[in-house]
C-alpha positions in Angstrom: 58.0 131.5 102.6 56.8 135.0 102.4 57.6 137.2 105.4 53.8 138.4 106.9 53.0 142.5 106.8 53.5 142.2 110.7 57.1 141.0 110.4 57.8 143.7 108.0 56.7 146.2 110.4 58.5 144.8 113.2 61.4 143.9 111.0 61.4 148.0 109.9 61.3 149.2 113.5 64.0 146.8 114.7 66.9 148.0 111.4 66.0 151.2 112.8 64.6 152.8 109.3 63.3 156.6 109.6 61.4 156.7 106.2 57.5 156.6 106.4 55.7 154.0 105.2 54.5 153.7 102.3 50.3 154.5 101.9 48.2 152.8 99.0 45.7 155.2 97.5 42.4 153.6 96.6 41.7 153.2 93.0 38.8 154.2 90.3 36.3 151.3 92.2 37.0 152.7 95.7 39.7 149.4 96.2 42.9 149.6 97.9 45.5 148.1 96.1 48.0 147.0 99.6 50.8 145.0 97.1 52.5 148.2 95.5 53.1 149.6 99.8 53.8 146.0 100.9 56.7 146.1 98.0 58.2 149.0 99.2 58.1 148.3 102.0 60.2 145.3 101.6 63.2 146.2 99.7 63.5 149.4 102.5 63.8 146.0 104.9 66.0 144.2 102.0 68.4 147.5 101.8 68.6 148.4 105.3 69.5 144.4 106.1 72.2 144.8 104.0 73.3 147.7 105.1 73.1 146.6 109.1 74.9 143.7 108.3 77.4 144.9 106.6 78.2 147.3 109.7 78.0 144.1 111.9 80.4 142.2 109.6 84.3 142.1 111.1 85.7 144.9 109.0 88.8 142.6 107.1 92.2 143.8 105.9 93.5 143.2 102.7 97.1 141.2 103.0 99.6 142.3 101.0 103.4 142.9 100.8 103.6 145.7 102.4 106.4 145.3 105.5 107.7 142.2 103.9 111.2 141.8 102.9 113.2 139.3 101.1 116.1 138.3 102.4 119.0 136.3 100.5 118.5 132.7 101.2 114.1 133.1 102.6 112.1 135.3 103.6 110.8 137.7 106.3 109.2 140.8 107.6 109.5 144.3 109.4 107.0 143.6 112.9 106.3 145.3 115.8 105.2 144.4 119.4 101.5 145.7 120.6 103.6 148.2 122.6 106.3 149.3 119.7 106.5 153.1 119.7 107.4 154.9 116.2 111.2 156.3 118.0 111.7 152.0 118.7 114.8 150.4 116.2 112.7 148.4 113.5 112.9 144.9 113.2 112.9 142.4 110.8 112.0 138.4 112.1 112.4 135.5 110.4 113.7 131.9 111.0 116.3 130.4 112.9 117.5 128.4 110.2 117.5 131.7 107.8 120.8 132.6 109.6 123.3 134.3 107.6 125.8 131.8 109.8 123.6 129.2 109.2 121.5 126.9 111.7 121.6 127.3 115.3 122.2 123.5 116.6 119.1 121.8 119.0 120.2 123.6 122.6 121.7 126.9 120.8 120.0 130.6 121.6 121.9 133.2 119.7 120.9 136.8 121.7 123.0 140.3 120.3 125.5 139.2 118.0 126.4 141.9 115.4 125.1 141.3 111.9 125.7 144.2 109.1 122.6 142.0 106.7 120.2 143.4 104.1 116.5 143.1 103.5 114.6 144.2 100.4 111.5 145.9 101.4 108.4 145.5 99.6 105.4 147.8 99.0 102.0 146.6 99.1 102.5 145.1 95.1 105.5 143.4 95.7 108.0 146.3 94.4 111.3 146.0 96.3 111.5 149.8 97.2 114.7 149.8 99.1 116.9 148.2 101.2 117.1 147.6 105.2 120.3 146.5 107.3 121.2 144.6 110.3 122.8 145.7 113.8 122.4 142.8 114.8 120.6 139.6 115.8 118.5 140.2 118.5 117.6 136.8 119.2 117.8 133.7 117.3 117.6 129.7 118.4 115.8 126.5 116.6 115.2 125.1 119.5 111.3 124.9 120.4 110.6 127.4 117.9 112.8 128.4 114.9 113.1 132.6 114.4 115.6 135.1 113.8 114.9 138.7 115.3 117.1 140.9 113.9 117.5 145.3 115.0 117.9 147.5 112.3 119.9 150.6 111.7 116.4 152.4 111.2 113.3 153.3 114.1 110.1 152.7 112.7 109.0 156.2 111.9 112.4 156.5 109.5 111.3 153.6 107.8 107.7 155.3 107.5 108.7 158.7 106.3 110.9 157.2 103.6 108.8 154.3 102.1 104.9 155.2 103.9 105.3 151.4 104.8 104.4 150.6 108.5 105.6 147.1 110.0 103.2 144.4 110.8 101.6 143.9 114.2 102.4 140.5 115.8 99.4 139.1 117.6 100.5 138.7 121.4 97.3 136.1 121.7 97.4 132.3 120.9 96.5 131.4 117.3 92.8 130.4 117.0 91.9 126.6 114.7 90.1 127.6 111.6 91.3 130.9 111.5 91.8 132.3 107.6 95.2 133.1 107.0 97.9 133.9 104.3 101.4 133.3 104.4 103.3 136.6 102.2 106.8 135.4 101.0 109.0 138.3 100.2 111.7 136.0 98.7 109.1 134.8 95.7 106.4 137.5 96.1 104.0 135.0 96.1 100.9 134.1 98.7 99.3 131.1 100.2 95.8 131.4 101.3 94.2 128.7 103.8 93.3 128.2 107.2 94.9 126.8 110.6 94.1 123.3 110.5 95.5 123.1 114.1 98.0 122.4 116.2 101.2 120.1 116.6 102.0 119.3 120.3 105.6 118.5 119.0 106.8 118.9 115.2 110.3 117.0 115.3 112.8 117.4 112.4 116.0 116.0 112.3 117.8 117.4 115.3 115.7 119.9 116.2 112.0 119.8 118.1 109.5 122.6 118.4 106.7 123.2 120.6 102.8 124.0 119.8 103.6 124.3 116.0 100.5 125.7 113.4 99.7 123.3 110.8 98.4 124.7 107.8 95.2 123.0 105.9 96.9 121.2 102.6 95.7 124.4 100.5 98.8 126.2 101.4 101.7 124.4 99.5 104.3 126.9 100.7 108.0 125.9 98.7 111.9 126.4 99.7 112.2 130.4 100.4 109.0 130.9 102.1 110.6 130.3 105.2 110.4 133.0 107.6 107.1 134.7 105.9 104.9 136.1 108.2 101.8 134.0 108.5 98.9 136.8 109.0 95.1 136.4 110.2 93.2 138.1 107.7 90.7 139.6 109.6 93.4 141.3 112.0 96.2 141.8 109.4 98.2 140.6 112.7 100.7 138.4 112.7 100.5 134.8 114.6 103.3 132.6 113.0 106.3 132.4 110.7 106.6 129.7 108.0 108.9 127.2 108.5 108.7 123.8 106.9 106.6 120.9 105.8 106.7 117.0 104.8 107.9 116.7 101.4 108.5 112.9 101.0 106.8 111.2 103.4 109.3 110.5 105.9 109.8 110.4 109.0 110.7 113.0 111.2 114.2 113.5 109.0 115.3 116.8 107.9 112.3 118.3 105.2 110.0 115.8 106.2 108.7 116.6 110.1 107.0 114.6 111.6 104.2 115.4 114.7 104.4 114.2 118.2 101.7 114.0 120.3 101.5 114.2 124.5 102.2 110.2 124.2 104.4 109.5 122.1 102.8 109.1 119.3 104.1 110.0 116.1 101.7 111.1 112.8 103.9 111.9 109.7 101.2 114.2 107.2 103.3 114.2 103.8 102.2 117.7 101.8 101.2 119.8 104.6 102.9 122.6 106.0 104.2 124.0 109.7 104.0 127.3 111.0 105.9 128.5 114.9 103.8 130.1 116.7 105.0 134.1 117.9 102.5 135.5 120.4 104.9 134.9 122.5 108.2 137.0 121.4 106.7 140.3 122.6 106.5 139.2 126.7 110.4 139.1 125.9 110.8 142.6 125.0 110.7 146.0 126.7 111.5 149.6 126.4 112.4 150.8 123.4 112.4 146.3 121.5 115.3 145.5 123.7 115.1 141.9 124.3 114.8 140.9 128.1 114.4 137.1 128.8 114.3 137.6 132.3 110.8 139.3 132.2 107.7 137.9 133.9 105.8 135.6 131.1 108.7 135.9 128.4 108.6 131.8 127.9 111.4 131.7 124.8 114.4 129.4 125.6 117.1 131.3 126.9 121.0 131.0 126.4 
């Protein structure tokens, strides 16, 4: 249905269009042709409406490889917390099961363990531009979550000055179902786009159990080597989870075949579906100078 002229005038006013309305001139018979005026007004409204929609639309940040890293066996990313500062020692996040020392046992928590592990830093195009080195494993576990956080020998400012690359920021709020996300693998230099399908109350794989895990929609067909990849919210560019596993063969709660367990103990197997571990709880466990403090108020990460 075509809008009446009155609606056009109202739309112009609402859109804040400052141009004077077109006025039709009489023809040789003295009749006034209003079609041109209406068409001009309608074109103006359409243009103004499009501009308004662009202004109100969320500003989606393009997801790239900048700040991601490749490990010898996994993927990872240079991360910062909302309160991290430029002169803080930089951190790299991956999975607990990606540690160079092997898988931590169920219930094991590693804190402040010396490490000289190296990481290949990628730019936005996925090209390796340099090598970063760890000074220690600040925190790692496969209990409740599956994460490793390395402290580097360089600060954020030093990395930025040398490579022009910023760290990825961890979001400190719980992820939301339906969110459009991208899993960015520094190991494979490949991305996987899908949505947060929901959350698994418990995700059990072999001897390990993880809490409140992120379940992807089926489009994210992540593979070996993508472990530790940051899961990025497409709208904000922030990290909401760390990619860690998937049910490969339809097995029930076995290695490489995690199962979901609900609050009543019911088990669900989703063959071909992949998962990540939430990271919103991590910033609360780090304080000044990016120093780990598991006794901080609000810190819920497992303790040694």
